C-alpha positions in Angstrom: 0.0 0.0 0.0 1.3 3.4 -0.9 2.3 5.7 2.0 0.2 8.9 2.4 1.6 12.1 1.1 1.8 13.6 4.6 1.5 11.7 7.9 1.9 13.8 11.1 2.1 11.7 14.3 1.9 13.2 17.9 3.4 16.5 16.9 4.2 18.6 20.0 5.7 22.1 19.9 6.6 24.7 22.6 8.3 28.0 22.7 11.0 28.6 25.3 11.4 32.2 26.6 12.6 34.2 29.5 9.3 33.8 31.3 9.2 30.0 30.8 8.0 27.5 28.3 4.7 27.9 26.4 3.1 24.7 25.0 1.5 25.4 21.6 0.8 22.0 20.0 -0.3 19.0 22.1 0.1 15.9 20.1 -1.2 16.8 16.6 -1.9 13.7 14.4 -3.3 14.0 10.9 -2.9 12.4 7.5 -3.2 13.7 3.9 -3.5 10.9 1.3 -2.4 11.2 -2.3 -4.4 13.6 -4.3 -6.5 14.5 -1.3 -7.5 17.9 -0.1 -7.5 18.1 3.7 -8.4 21.2 5.8 -7.2 22.2 9.3 -9.6 24.6 10.7 -9.9 26.6 13.9 -9.9 30.2 15.2 -6.9 32.4 15.2 -4.3 31.3 17.7 -5.4 27.6 17.7 -2.1 26.3 16.1 -3.0 26.0 12.4 -0.1 28.0 11.0 2.4 26.6 13.4 1.5 23.1 12.3 1.7 24.1 8.6 5.1 25.7 9.0 6.4 22.7 10.9 5.6 20.5 7.9 7.9 22.6 5.8 10.6 22.6 8.5 10.3 26.3 9.1 9.9 26.0 12.9 12.6 23.4 13.6 15.4 25.9 12.9 14.3 28.4 15.5 16.4 28.2 18.6 13.5 28.9 21.0 11.3 26.1 19.6 11.1 22.7 21.2 9.5 20.2 18.9 8.8 16.4 19.0 6.8 13.8 17.1 7.1 12.5 13.6 6.4 14.2 10.3 6.5 11.8 7.4 6.4 12.9 3.7 5.7 10.0 1.3 6.9 7.6 4.0 10.2 9.4 4.8 10.7 11.0 8.2 11.5 14.7 7.7 13.0 14.9 11.1 15.8 12.5 10.2 16.8 14.6 7.2 19.5 17.2 7.2 18.4 20.8 6.8 20.0 20.9 3.3 17.8 17.9 2.3 14.6 19.5 3.6 15.6 22.7 1.8 15.8 20.8 -1.5 12.2 19.4 -0.9 10.8 22.8 -0.3 9.7 24.3 -3.6 10.1 21.0 -5.4 8.2 18.2 -3.8 6.6 20.4 -1.2 5.3 24.0 -1.6 3.6 26.5 0.5 1.3 29.5 -0.2 1.4 32.1 2.6 -1.3 34.4 3.8 0.1 37.7 2.5 1.5 37.5 -1.0 3.1 40.9 -1.0 5.2 40.3 2.1 6.1 36.8 1.0 7.7 37.8 -2.3 11.2 39.4 -2.2 10.7 43.1 -3.3 14.3 43.4 -4.4 13.9 41.1 -7.3 11.7 41.0 -10.4 9.2 38.2 -10.6 11.1 36.6 -13.5 14.2 36.3 -11.2 12.1 34.8 -8.4 10.7 32.2 -10.8 14.1 31.2 -12.1 15.3 30.7 -8.5 12.3 28.4 -7.8 12.8 26.4 -11.0 16.5 26.0 -10.4 15.7 24.0 -7.3 14.5 21.1 -9.4 16.6 21.8 -12.4 19.9 23.5 -11.3 21.2 23.9 -14.9 18.1 25.6 -16.3 18.9 28.6 -18.5 17.3 32.0 -18.2 15.4 31.4 -21.5 14.1 28.1 -20.4 13.0 29.4 -17.0 11.2 32.3 -18.6 9.4 30.0 -21.0 8.2 27.8 -18.2 7.3 30.8 -16.0 5.3 32.3 -18.9 3.4 29.0 -19.4 2.5 28.6 -15.7 1.5 32.3 -15.4 -0.9 31.7 -18.3 -2.4 28.8 -16.3 -3.3 31.2 -13.6 -5.1 33.4 -16.0 -2.5 36.2 -16.2 -2.9 37.7 -19.7 0.4 39.7 -19.8 2.9 37.2 -18.4 5.9 39.1 -19.9 4.9 42.4 -18.2 4.5 40.5 -14.8 7.8 38.7 -15.2 9.5 42.1 -15.7 7.8 43.7 -12.7 8.7 43.9 -9.0 6.1 42.6 -6.5 5.2 46.0 -5.3 4.3 47.0 -8.8 1.5 44.4 -8.9 -1.9 44.3 -7.2 -2.5 41.9 -4.3 -4.6 39.6 -6.5 -1.9 39.5 -9.1 0.8 38.7 -6.5 -1.4 35.9 -5.1 -1.7 34.4 -8.6 2.1 34.6 -9.0 2.5 32.8 -5.6 0.1 30.0 -6.7 2.0 29.7 -10.0 5.4 29.5 -8.2 4.0 27.0 -5.7 2.8 24.7 -8.6 5.6 25.3 -11.2 7.6 22.3 -10.1 4.5 20.1 -9.7 4.9 19.3 -6.0 3.3 16.3 -4.4 2.1 18.4 -1.5 0.8 22.0 -1.4 0.4 23.6 2.0 -2.0 26.6 1.7 -2.0 28.8 4.7 -5.1 31.0 4.6 -4.6 31.9 0.9 -6.5 35.0 -0.1 -7.1 36.3 3.4 -5.3 39.5 2.5 -7.5 40.0 -0.6 -10.9 41.5 -1.0 -13.8 39.0 -1.2 -14.3 39.0 -4.9 -10.6 38.4 -5.8 -10.3 35.9 -2.9 -13.1 33.8 -4.4 -11.6 34.0 -7.9 -8.1 33.0 -6.6 -9.3 30.1 -4.6 -11.4 28.7 -7.4 -8.4 29.0 -9.6 -6.2 27.1 -7.1 -8.9 24.4 -6.8 -8.8 23.8 -10.5 -5.0 23.7 -10.7 -4.5 21.3 -7.8 -7.0 18.9 -9.5 -5.2 19.2 -12.9 -1.7 18.7 -11.3 -3.1 15.9 -9.0 -1.6 17.6 -5.9 -2.3 16.8 -2.3 -3.3 19.8 -0.3 -3.2 20.7 3.4 -5.5 23.7 3.5 -5.3 26.0 6.5 -8.3 28.1 7.0 -11.0 29.6 9.4 -13.4 30.2 6.4 -15.7 27.3 6.7 -17.6 28.1 3.5 -14.5 27.7 1.5 -13.5 24.5 3.4 -16.8 22.9 2.7 -16.5 23.6 -1.0 -12.8 22.9 -1.4 -11.9 19.9 0.8 -12.5 16.2 1.1 -11.7 15.8 4.8 -11.1 18.2 7.7 -9.5 18.4 11.1 -10.8 20.8 13.7 -8.0 22.2 16.0 -8.7 23.9 19.3 -5.9 25.2 21.6 -3.3 23.0 19.9 -5.4 19.8 20.0 -7.3 18.0 17.3 -10.9 17.7 18.7 -12.7 16.4 15.6 -12.0 14.9 12.3 -13.7 13.2 9.4 -15.0 13.6 5.8 -15.9 17.3 5.3 -19.6 16.8 4.5 -20.0 14.3 7.5 -18.6 16.9 10.0 -20.7 19.7 8.6 -23.9 17.6 8.7 -23.3 16.0 12.2 -20.7 18.0 14.2 -20.0 16.1 17.4 -17.7 18.3 19.5 -19.1 21.5 21.1 -16.4 23.6 19.6 -17.1 22.4 16.1 -20.8 23.1 16.6 -19.9 26.6 17.7 -17.7 27.2 14.7 -20.4 26.1 12.3 -23.1 28.1 14.1 -20.9 31.3 14.4 -22.1 34.3 12.4 -19.1 36.2 10.9 -18.7 39.3 13.2 -16.0 40.9 15.3 -16.1 39.7 18.9 -13.7 40.2 21.8 -12.8 36.6 22.3 -13.1 35.1 18.8 -15.6 32.3 19.0 -18.2 33.7 21.5 -18.1 32.2 25.1 -15.6 29.5 24.3 -12.7 30.8 26.3 -15.0 30.7 29.3 -15.6 27.0 29.2 -12.5 25.0 30.4 -14.3 21.7 30.1 -14.0 21.9 26.3 -10.2 21.7 26.6 -10.5 18.1 27.9 -13.4 16.9 25.7 -12.6 13.7 23.8 -11.5 13.8 20.2 -14.3 12.9 17.8 -13.7 10.8 14.6 -16.2 10.5 11.8 -15.7 7.3 9.8 -15.5 7.6 6.0 -18.8 7.0 4.1 -17.2 5.2 1.2 -17.3 8.2 -1.2 -13.5 8.1 -1.5 -11.1 5.1 -1.7 
């Protein structure tokens, strides 16, 4: 049987500081199978982005971070790899789309130079002409009508929506096995966000890419993903096929997430910080219904 694209087992993470140690993740376990789109959902501060960055090895190099558990990519333990080996995987077999496209692209270099750097990770000997041809093709895939103008531009010369499309194109240009999308489109207006996410949805299907989708937008999660995990205060409290969880949420926190009306509140999900019993509520697992192998 083929190993899953991503298999996280009992991931624990804490930050050490002058005032002591702060535990952030408390035994996260989740799986993303091949060509599957899996969501990790929860309110801000629940541990979604820390989990996502740990997959790419972006937390392990921080001196103040204490991390344990196993992260397996296509059956290989990433923790046993040297940093140079993990770096080669990033941008080739694994890619990430960050929340804010403008701050994630180096403003010193033109888009064409950034594309060539990404392409060189999988093909070190690629020429400038070959890199530009490949970049032009993938920019056309994300519906950019003037790829030459974009390639000759700096990130700050492009709109937020255009930069987001550039990031998606860069993330997929080497046809990775795993795409980690951390709140893609959050920094964009609603219309552009919807267009961008639909575009990403089409491309990951075409490229047969597995996706770990980090989000607090449950409407997008329901439309985009096959399965989901609900994270609360650094713990997975519920998991299962997306439609099953939406139709029959079992954990009180999940029910509150689904019932919450989008509005600004002092404590995020209303009244949840006031109920300590939820912290120890058992994890709920929904069995697959047979709609996927």
